[in-house]
N, C-alpha and C positions, 0 to 999 in steps of 0.2 A: 830578095826579102825571105822567098823559102830557105836558099841556104842558112841565110842568117839565123832564120827560126831555129833549124837544126842546130848549129854549132852552140847555140844558148841552152836550149833544152841537154845536149850532150854534156854542153862543159859544165852546166850545175851538176849532172847527176855524177859525173867522175869528179871534179871536186868535193863533193858531200860526202862519197861514200870510196873514194880510194884518196884520202891524205889529206884533202886540202882543208881552207877554213871553211866548214859548213856554213857557219854566220856570216860571212862573208859573202859567200855564193848564192846562199838563198837572197842577201838582202840587195847584191850586185842584179839577181836575176828573176827574181818576182816582184810583182806588185803590192804594194802593201795590204792590200785587200784580197790577193790572190785567193781563189775557193779551191780544196783539194778533197777529192772523193777518195775512197777504196783502199786508205791509210788506216784504218781504227773503226771502232762503231759510230762514231762522230763524222759529220762534214766539217773540216780546217776552214776554218774562215777568214784566219789574219797569217801575219808573217808569223808573230810569237807563237801560235800554236803550231805551225807547220817545225819551228824551229824546237819545240818542245818533243813534236814526236821523234823528230831527228834525235836530239839528245836522250831517250829514251832508249830508242832502238841501237843506238851507240853503245847503248850500256848494257844493253842485253847481249847485241852480237859484237864480236872484238873482231877486231881485224878484217873490216869491210874492204871488198873490192866489188864493183861494179862493172861488168862488162856490157855496154851496147851491142846488141846483134844484129840490127837492123835501125833503121833510121828514115823516116818519108816525112816529108810535107808539102802541103801543098796551100798557098796563098797562106793564111794567120793559125793553118792546124799544124801540126806536129805529130805522126802517133812512131811509137817506142816501143821495140822489144828486146828486155834486157835481163840480165841472170844478178842478184847479189847475193855473194857467198861471205862467208866468214865462220866464226864456230862461235860457238856458247860459252859466254862467260860463266855461266857456273860448272857447266861440264865440261866444257872444252872440244864437243863433237862438232863435227863439219855444220855446215846450216846451206842451203844451196834453196834460192828462191825464183822460181822464172816469174816475170808479169810483163805486163802491156799497161801502157800509156797514152792517151788521148789530151794532148797538151794545145790551148788555144796562145796565143802571142796577140799585144797589141803594144802601138808604142816601144819595143825593143824589151816588154817584160811579159814574162808567163799570169796572168789572169784567172786561166783555171788547169787544173790537170786531176783529171779522173782514172783512176787506177784499178787494174785489177789482178791481185798475186795467186798463185798457184799455193791454195792454203793447206792442201793436201800434202802435199811435197816436205 
C-alpha cells in the first residue's frame, strides 16, 4: 500500500510539472473533493480549484520541472520533499522553489494535500 501511494503522488507531481497532461494526471490521482492547503491564500477544495491553480502557476512559470528529492510513505500518508524549477514568463529569470508536502491517500486517490513552500527563496 505504501509503495503504491508513493508512486501515485510522485507520478502526479511529475506528470503535472514535467510536461505531462496536467488535467489527466489530476483527475486520475486526486479525489474530486480533495482538499489542498499551502498553495495560496485559500484552501483549495475541489478538483477544478486545484486545476485552476496549476494552470495559473504554469502561466506565470514556464518550462517547469519537478524534482522529488525524498518521498516516504506509511499507511495512508505520504511525505514528499521536492523542488519546482522553471523560469518567469515575464522576465525569463530562473525560478527554483523547494517545498514539502504531506498527502493523505484513500481508495487509491489523494484526499488531502498540505504543502509548505520556501517563499523567501
